[in-house]
Backbone as a ProteinNet text record, in pm:
[ID]
protein_1_A
[PRIMARY]
XXXXXXXXXXXXXXXXXXXXXXXXXXXXXXXXXXXXXXXXXXXXXXXXXXXXXXXXXXXXXXXXXXXXXXXXXXXXXXXXXXXXXXXXXXXXXXXXXXXXXXXXXXXXXXXXXXXXXXXXXXXXXXXXXXXXXXXXXXXXXXXXXXXXXXXXXXXXXXXXXXXXXXXXXXXXXXXXXXXXXXXXXXXXXXXXXXXXXXXXXXXXXXXX
[TERTIARY]
392.5	320.4	172.9	112.2	-29.7	-112.5	-51.6	-125.8	-133.1	-238	-252.8	-213.9	-154.9	-112.7	3.8	-17.2	91.4	124.6	222.6	261.3	143.5	60.3	-53.8	-155.6	-179.9	-275.8	-227.8	-96.4	-41.3	-61.1	-32	-46.3	-192	-282.8	-424.5	-473.7	-430.4	-471.6	-417.9	-293.6	-233.4	-309.7	-337.7	-408.1	-548.2	-616.4	-753.1	-756.3	-668.4	-673.3	-624.9	-533.3	-490.8	-605.3	-683.1	-799.7	-898.4	-921.4	-1015.9	-968.2	-838.7	-786.8	-794.2	-771.9	-770.5	-906.6	-1013	-1147.6	-1188	-1104.2	-1137.6	-1073	-1126.9	-1069.8	-956.8	-837.4	-724.8	-747.4	-816.7	-846.1	-937.8	-1032.6	-1124.2	-1045.3	-952.5	-869.3	-787.9	-722.8	-635.6	-713.1	-832.3	-909.2	-954.7	-981.8	-1030.7	-919.6	-804.7	-693.7	-598.8	-611	-519.9	-380.9	-371.4	-242.9	-233.8	-118	-94.7	-87.6	-164.4	-157.8	-96.7	1.7	66.8	14.9	-49.7	-98.7	16.4	126.1	239.1	308	326.2	391.9	293.2	163.8	57.4	86.7	107.7	138.7	96.3	69.7	41.8	170.3	182.1	286.7	218.7	262.2	196.6	301.9	292.6	386.1	337.8	425.5	399.9	504.3	461.6	554.6	661.2	614.3	697.3	793.3	794.8	875.2	786.7	830.1	745.1	756.1	641.8	631.7	557.9	582.5	504.6	426.5	301.9	213.8	166.9	207.6	171.5	23.7	-38.4	-179.5	-191.4	-264.2	-351.6	-285.3	-154.2	-91.4	-88.6	-73.5	-67.5	67.3	172.4	306.4	354	421.6	462	613.6	668.2	812.7	852.6	970.8	1030.4	1074.4	1110.3	1153	1275.5	1360.2	1480.2	1452.6	1327.5	1290.2	1286.7	1333.7	1333	1190.6	1156	1019.1	989.2	868.4	819.8	729.7	760	682.6	638.1	542.5	501.5	393.9	400.5	292.1	275.8	386.3	374.7	307.1	338.7	275.1	124	80.8	-61.5	-130.9	-66.9	-125.6	-147.6	-48.6	-61.4	-170.7	-179.9	-282.3	-422	-436.6	-566.3	-607.7	-512.2	-540.4	-595.4	-532.3	-577.4	-716.9	-746.5	-876.8	-986.5	-955.4	-1059.5	-1084.7	-985.2	-1000.4	-1126.6	-1205.6	-1329.1	-1333.4	-1223.2	-1216.4	-1272.9	-1313.7	-1369.8	-1268.6	-1314.5	-1226.2	-1196.2	-1070.7	-1033.7	-1111.3	-1135.5	-1214.1	-1135.3	-1013.5	-938.8	-1019.5	-1093.7	-1160.6	-1089.7	-1031.1	-938.2	-998.5	-974	-1024.7	-909.2	-923	-822.7	-842.4	-745	-754.1	-878.2	-912	-1025.8	-1157.8	-1162.5	-1285.7	-1298.9	-1199.7	-1210.8	-1299.2	-1357.9	-1447.9	-1379.9	-1438.1	-1389.7	-1263	-1217.9	-1086.5	-1093.6	-1210.9	-1222.3	-1144.1	-1153.5	-1090.8	-942.1	-893.7	-751.9	-673.7	-741.6	-675.1	-556.8	-565.8	-449.7	-324.6	-341.4	-226.3	-170.7	-259.6	-214.3	-133.1	-180.7	-107.7	26.7	28	150.1	254.3	209.9	303.5	329.5	249.2	269.3	297.2	200	212.8	310.9	318	412.9	557.5	601.9	739	768.8	668.1	689.3	709.8	633.8	649.9	789.2	833.6	965.9	1077	1061.5	1166.8	1182.9	1072.9	1080	1117.6	1113.4	1148.1	1287.8	1298.6	1426.8	1468.6	1380.8	1416.7	1320.5	1269.4	1169	1222.1	1342.1	1395.5	1423.8	1473.9	1495.3	1363.4	1260.2	1128.2	1074.5	1088.7	1040.1	1112.6	1242.1	1318.1	1270	1242.7	1194.4	1057.3	970.4	834.6	832.4	928.4	927.2	940.3	1004.3	1025.8	925.7	852.2	773.6	624.5	582	445.2	380.3	253.4	175.4	135.9	176.8	146.9	-1.7	-55.3	-195.3	-207.8	-312.6	-336.1	-412.5	-340.2	-397.7	-307.1	-359.9	-275.8	-165.9	-47.2	65	193.9	305.8	434.3	455.9	408	407.9	272.9	207.6	82	83	103.3	123.5	47.9	9.5	-50.4	59.2	73.1	177	106.6	123.2	54.2	124.2	56.2	111.7	93.7	-27.1	-64.1	-147	-163.4	-251.2	-388.5	-433.2	-563.1	-571.4	-456.6	-455.4	-351.6	-388.1	-295.8	-304.9	-195.5	-192.2	-166.1	-233.5	-207.6	-111.6	3.9	103.2	104.7	77.4	80.4	183.5	272.6	375.4	386.9	394.5	422.1	544.6	643.2	764.9	733.9	813.9	793.2	820.5	752.6	777.9	777.1	768.8	776.8	658.2	547.7	427	394.8	429.1	383.7	499.8	494.4	595.4	572.1	667.8	650	532.9	460.1	341.3	329.9	311.6	290.6	162.4	90.4	-32.1	-34.4	-96.8	-123.6	-273.7	-332.6	-475.4	-496.7	-621.3	-655.8	-765.6	-757.2	-869.3	-991.7	-1106.9	-1228.8	-1261.5	-1201.3	-1225.7	-1130.4	-1038.2	-938.6	-999.9	-1113	-1170.9	-1222	-1230.1	-1265.9	-1148.4	-1032	-911.1	-841.6	-854.5	-786.8	-871.6	-860.6	-922.9	-858.3	-931.4	-882.1	-749.8	-736.8	-612.6	-494.6	-515.5	-407.9	-373.4	-471.7	-443.4	-356.2	-375.1	-287.5	-144.5	-130.8	2.3	65.1	-15.6	34.9	89.8	18.6	65.2	193	204.1	324.9	445.4	423.4	529.8	568.5	467.7	493.6	576.7	542	615.2	760.2	782.5	918.9	999.2	935.2	1003.9	1037.8	943.7	967.4	1081.5	1082.9	1191.3	1326.7	1327.9	1453.1	1500	1406.9	1445.6	1483.5	1442.1	1486.7	1604	1657.4	1777.1	1752.5	1629	1597.8	1629.2	1662	1697.8	1849.2
-1508.2	-1380.4	-1401.1	-1305.1	-1314.1	-1275.1	-1212.8	-1168.5	-1275.9	-1270.7	-1362.9	-1297.4	-1178.6	-1112.5	-1188.3	-1244.9	-1298.8	-1198.7	-1229.5	-1134.1	-1090.8	-1186.7	-1152.2	-1068.6	-1106.1	-1031.9	-889.2	-874.7	-740.8	-654.6	-710.6	-634.8	-595.7	-690.8	-661.6	-557.2	-571.1	-474.9	-336.2	-329.4	-199.8	-133.3	-208.2	-151.6	-104.5	-183.7	-149.9	-23.5	-14.9	100.1	226.1	213	330.9	384.7	295.6	340.4	412.5	356.3	416.9	554.8	566.3	693.9	801	763	861.3	927	864.1	917.1	1011.5	1023	1102.6	1240.7	1330.9	1465.5	1463.9	1513.7	1505.4	1583.5	1696.2	1770.6	1689.3	1620	1532.5	1421.7	1359.9	1253.8	1307.1	1421.4	1476.6	1510.3	1566.6	1607.1	1486.9	1376.2	1257.6	1168.5	1176.4	1091.3	1161.4	1293.4	1365.9	1379.6	1375.1	1388.4	1525.7	1554.7	1682.6	1658.8	1738.4	1730.7	1858.1	1841.9	1955.4	1967.8	2081.3	2102.2	2126.2	2182.9	2210.3	2082.3	1988.6	1863.6	1752.6	1781.8	1683.3	1552	1563.9	1443.5	1462.8	1350.3	1346.5	1314.6	1370.4	1329.1	1249.3	1124.4	1033.7	972.2	994.3	928.9	788.3	692.6	555.5	522.5	510.2	495	604.9	727.6	848.7	859.1	761.2	772.5	829.4	938.5	1004.6	941.7	922.3	873.8	978.8	980.2	1064.1	973.4	1011.6	936.4	1031	1004.2	1091.7	1076.4	1188.3	1188.3	1242.7	1177.8	1062.5	926.8	924.2	799.3	694.3	739.2	645.2	580.1	636.9	583.4	630.5	541.5	566.8	567.4	667.7	678	709	660.1	696.5	843	896.2	1036	1063.1	961.2	981	965.8	944.6	934.3	793.5	697.6	559.7	504.4	416.5	365.2	273.9	285.7	194.7	92.8	-33.3	-137.5	-240.8	-323.1	-432.2	-390.8	-448.4	-434.5	-292.6	-223.5	-86.1	2.3	-20.3	56.3	34.6	-89.3	-120.4	-59.8	-69.1	-10.6	139.3	210.7	355.3	391.7	319.3	348.3	316.3	200.2	165.5	268.1	313.3	411.6	541	591.3	716.8	703.5	589.4	570.1	542.3	466.5	422.1	518.1	599.6	688	773.4	776.9	856	965.7	986.5	1096.4	1068.1	945.1	910.4	939.4	1001.6	1035.2	911.9	900.5	791.2	802.1	687	684.7	633.9	588	522.9	407.8	340.4	215.4	106.1	10.1	-81.9	-220.6	-278.9	-412.9	-500.6	-629.4	-723.9	-750.7	-816.5	-845.8	-928	-1022.2	-1111	-1035.6	-915.8	-837.4	-745	-745.6	-668.7	-744.7	-675.6	-742.6	-857.9	-975.8	-1091.4	-1155	-1115.4	-1160.5	-1276.9	-1314.8	-1410.1	-1539.4	-1593.3	-1723.1	-1710.7	-1588.9	-1567.5	-1532.2	-1530.5	-1494.2	-1585	-1718	-1801.7	-1763.6	-1732.2	-1691.1	-1557.7	-1465.5	-1335.4	-1352.8	-1435.1	-1459.8	-1526.7	-1622.5	-1697.9	-1615.5	-1525.5	-1456.9	-1311.8	-1256.5	-1117.9	-1111.9	-1152.6	-1135.8	-1234.9	-1356.3	-1453.8	-1410.2	-1378.3	-1330.6	-1202.3	-1114.5	-990.3	-1020.1	-1113.3	-1151.7	-1206.3	-1296.3	-1357.4	-1254.9	-1167.8	-1071.4	-964	-926.9	-821.6	-875	-1005.6	-1063.5	-1020.9	-968.9	-923.5	-785.4	-717.3	-586.5	-476.9	-492.6	-399	-256.8	-238.5	-102.5	-41.2	-121.2	-70.1	-32.4	-111.7	-81.3	48.1	64.5	187.1	310	297.8	410.2	443.1	341.8	362.8	429.8	387.9	442.7	591.8	640.1	782.1	871.9	824.2	904.7	876.5	766.2	723.9	705.8	709.8	670	760.8	732.8	803.8	704.9	732.3	641.2	643.3	526.8	512.7	454.3	493.8	445.1	312.7	208.1	75.2	-25.5	-139.9	-240.8	-289.5	-314.9	-366.3	-297.1	-366.8	-302.8	-188.1	-205.8	-99.3	-102.9	12	23.3	157.4	155.5	279.3	275.6	393.9	409.8	456.5	384.4	412.1	445.3	567	607.3	547.7	452.2	388.9	477.9	530.3	625.4	734.7	849.5	949.1	888.5	899.1	848.6	696.4	630.2	483.3	444.6	458.5	417.8	267.7	211.9	74.6	78.4	-5.6	-18.3	-134.3	-104.6	-206.8	-226.4	-347.3	-382.3	-492.1	-470.9	-571	-592.3	-718.1	-757.7	-848.1	-809.5	-889.6	-1020.5	-1121.7	-1250.6	-1235.7	-1319.4	-1324.4	-1470.5	-1495.9	-1633.1	-1718	-1653.5	-1728.4	-1729.5	-1620.4	-1608.2	-1574	-1622.3	-1582.7	-1439.3	-1383.4	-1250	-1253.6	-1141.6	-1136.3	-1000.1	-1001.3	-877.2	-889.4	-779.8	-776.1	-647.5	-656.1	-538.8	-531	-418	-395.6	-273.9	-256.9	-154.6	-64.3	65.4	152.2	99.6	111.2	56.3	119.3	234.7	302.6	258.6	168	128.4	82.9	8.8	-32.4	82.9	203.1	319.6	364.8	307.4	353.4	245.8	120.7	12.9	-113.3	-196.9	-328.5	-414	-512.8	-598.7	-664.9	-712.9	-779.1	-683.3	-558.7	-460.1	-427.9	-430.7	-405.6	-516.6	-638.3	-748.1	-722.8	-682	-650.7	-534.7	-433.2	-317.6	-359.7	-447.8	-496.1	-578.1	-653.1	-732.2	-642.1	-537	-439.6	-371.1	-336.4	-270	-357.4	-485.3	-575.9	-589	-606.1	-619.4	-491.5	-378.5	-250.1	-228.1	-258.6	-240.3	-328.7	-453.1	-542.4	-492.6	-443	-390.5	-267.3	-180.1	-53.5	-68.5	-176.4	-198.8	-296.6	-330.8	-415.3	-563.3	-607.1	-749.1	-827	-759.2	-827.8	-820
-401.3	-406	-374.4	-305.5	-278.3	-400	-497.6	-614.4	-721.4	-803.2	-913.8	-1044.9	-1042.2	-1164.9	-1227	-1345.1	-1424.4	-1533.4	-1621.3	-1726.5	-1813.9	-1854.9	-1939.8	-1863.7	-1737.5	-1657.6	-1631.1	-1609.5	-1589	-1713.2	-1827.1	-1951.3	-1974.5	-1953.8	-1973.3	-1873.1	-1747	-1644.8	-1676.5	-1722.3	-1756.4	-1870.2	-1974.7	-2089.7	-2050.7	-1969.9	-1929.8	-1845.1	-1743.7	-1654.1	-1724.3	-1819.6	-1895.6	-1979.7	-2039.4	-2116.5	-2026	-1908.3	-1814.3	-1769.9	-1740.3	-1692.9	-1801.2	-1925.2	-2034.3	-2054.4	-2003.9	-2019.8	-1906.1	-1804.4	-1687.1	-1693.3	-1614.2	-1603.6	-1501.1	-1535.3	-1441.6	-1312.4	-1319	-1195.7	-1105	-1164.3	-1090.1	-1021	-1094.2	-1037.2	-919.2	-938.2	-834.4	-708.3	-722.9	-605.3	-524.5	-588.8	-519.1	-467.4	-529.1	-486.2	-389.9	-376.8	-289.7	-348.2	-480.2	-548.4	-614.6	-672	-738.9	-889.3	-963.4	-1109.2	-1164.1	-1251.4	-1315.9	-1458.6	-1490	-1626	-1723	-1672	-1761.6	-1807.4	-1715.5	-1752.8	-1784.9	-1763	-1788.3	-1716.9	-1587	-1508.8	-1363.3	-1299.3	-1156.4	-1080.4	-960.8	-868	-757.1	-741.5	-646.8	-554.9	-423.4	-331.9	-295.6	-310.3	-266.6	-161.6	-35.4	76.9	74	48.9	51.5	-66.2	-155.1	-277.1	-386.4	-449.9	-547.1	-685.6	-747.1	-884.6	-966.5	-1096.1	-1186	-1279.7	-1302.1	-1391.2	-1500.2	-1623.7	-1735.1	-1768.6	-1803.9	-1843.8	-1985	-2075.3	-2051.1	-2077.3	-2107.2	-2148.6	-2037.6	-1912.4	-1801.4	-1782.6	-1839.7	-1814.2	-1677	-1604.7	-1466.7	-1458.2	-1388.9	-1375.1	-1231.6	-1194.2	-1066.3	-1071.5	-955.5	-948	-1034.8	-1054.8	-1137.2	-1286.3	-1322.3	-1462.8	-1517.9	-1443	-1491.3	-1486.1	-1580	-1583.1	-1465.8	-1413.7	-1310.3	-1378.7	-1359.6	-1425.8	-1322.3	-1361.9	-1274.5	-1176.3	-1057	-960.4	-908.7	-882.5	-833.3	-937.7	-1063.1	-1171.1	-1170.8	-1160.7	-1160.8	-1040	-923.5	-802.9	-820.1	-871.1	-886.8	-986.1	-1095.9	-1195.7	-1142.6	-1080	-1021.7	-916.4	-838.1	-733.5	-792.9	-896	-955.5	-1014.8	-1071.7	-1135.5	-1033	-929	-835.9	-720.4	-682.4	-566.3	-578.6	-470.8	-474.8	-369.9	-297.4	-202.2	-65.1	-39.1	91.5	202.7	311.2	422.4	507.9	551.5	641.4	771.7	834.4	957.5	1077.7	1056.5	1164.6	1224.5	1139.2	1174.3	1095.1	1166.2	1102.6	1085.5	969.6	941.4	893.5	916.9	870.2	721.3	661.7	519.3	487.9	571.5	544.3	537.4	595.6	596.1	475.7	387.1	263.9	164.7	67.6	-26.8	-100.4	-90.5	-163.6	-111	8.6	56.6	154.8	199.3	310.3	285.4	164.7	138.6	107	96.8	69.1	195.8	309.6	434.5	468	451.4	483.8	404.3	276.9	195.8	243.6	282	331.8	459.4	548.4	673	645.6	553.4	526.3	451.7	364.5	276.6	314.3	404.3	447.3	597.3	677.6	822.1	884.3	831.2	885.1	869.1	746.1	728.7	805.1	817	891.4	1039.6	1094	1234.7	1260.3	1174.3	1191.7	1173.3	1073.2	1043.8	1149.8	1215.4	1317.3	1455.3	1472.9	1603.3	1645.8	1766.6	1818.8	1771.3	1695.2	1639.6	1686.4	1807.4	1856.9	1863.5	1914.9	1927.2	1790.5	1697.4	1561.6	1496.8	1522	1468.4	1528.6	1659.7	1723.4	1669.2	1647.7	1592.6	1451.9	1373	1236.3	1236.3	1325.8	1325.7	1356	1432.3	1468.2	1346.4	1242.3	1122.4	1010.2	1019.7	904.4	930.8	1055.7	1085.5	1188.5	1214.5	1316.2	1424.9	1548.4	1659.4	1691.1	1725.3	1760.4	1900.2	1967.9	2104.1	2097	2060.2	2045.3	2115.5	2156.2	2221.2	2128	2185.4	2108.2	2148.1	2132.5	2156.6	2059.4	1936.4	1835.2	1766.2	1753.6	1680.2	1608.8	1478.6	1403.8	1271.5	1225.2	1092.8	996.8	888.2	788.6	658.2	608.1	486.2	365.2	302.1	183.1	61.2	47.7	-55.7	11.4	-51.2	9.7	37.2	163	205.5	210.2	202.6	215.6	322	449.9	555.9	582.6	630.2	679.2	828.6	902.7	1045.9	1067.2	1124.9	1156.8	1307.9	1350.3	1493	1513.3	1609.5	1637.5	1787.4	1824.9	1962	1962.9	2042.3	2053	2126.3	2098.5	2165.1	2315.3	2392.3	2535.6	2578.8	2706.4	2755.8	2712.5	2677.3	2642.9	2494.9	2422.7	2285.2	2192.4	2067.5	1968.7	1922.3	1853.3	1794.9	1697.7	1692.4	1608.3	1542	1410.8	1336	1254.9	1246.8	1167.5	1085	968.5	886.1	864.8	903.6	886.5	797	755	657.1	712.8	680.1	711.8	638	701.7	643.3	508	479.7	352.3	241.7	269.5	169.7	37.1	36.5	-92.3	-177.8	-121.3	-201	-288.7	-265.3	-334.6	-417	-377.7	-450.5	-447.1	-550.5	-545.7	-436.7	-389.4	-282.2	-318.2	-440.6	-480.6	-469.9	-509.1	-500.8	-355.9	-267.9	-126.4	-68	-113.9	-73.3	-120.2	-245.1	-299.6	-223.2	-192.3	-119.3	16.7	86.3	216	201.2	94.3	70.9	45	-33.8	-58.4	71.8	152.9	280.7	373	382.1	470.4	426.6	298	247.1	268.8	247.8	266.4	413.6	500	644.1	692	652.5	693.3	642.7	520.6	466	542.1	578.4	640.2	787.6	851.2	989.7	995	876.2	871.5	885.1	855.4	868.9	742.8	633.9	507.7	489.1
[MASK]
++++++++++++++++++++++++++++++++++++++++++++++++++++++++++++++++++++++++++++++++++++++++++++++++++++++++++++++++++++++++++++++++++++++++++++++++++++++++++++++++++++++++++++++++++++++++++++++++++++++++++++++++

């Protein structure tokens, strides 16, 4: 994993972010995060890769759409997102992981654990990838066999670029971030988000 969250760190992070969220106004959170807050149910509805989660306020408990509890990294990402989001508008200016705050020395791990497996898994699956992108992403006019923006969270798109192997080069996949991504999540969480995205994409195009 690219993340350093262990069991103790997860528990501490969960407790800390729940305390922070309980001190905020839910309407303020919703307006800045682009999520929906229900006063009747006292909860936010937050889509993560188009899967809807509910986050109770002020308790900060996170549940899947079917009511089952969401725990672990996805839970932390959703809570951090609600607390940190500041409403900054996306710019469609894309940066690599190494250009995020504090990420420069973690780039080798990101390449090895996110972009490397994604490159290998998508090799030979260009048409399946193109078919998948039509339903899940926004095409961008950028170099690459596939270059699409995939909304991970409201206002947090990921840029996925893939080039199929040819006679000169191996298959290559990259995940980049809108320059505004740090307005919504800590750098460590953005690494986790990209890892979740890569695993989900490989599964949905039949590479797993």
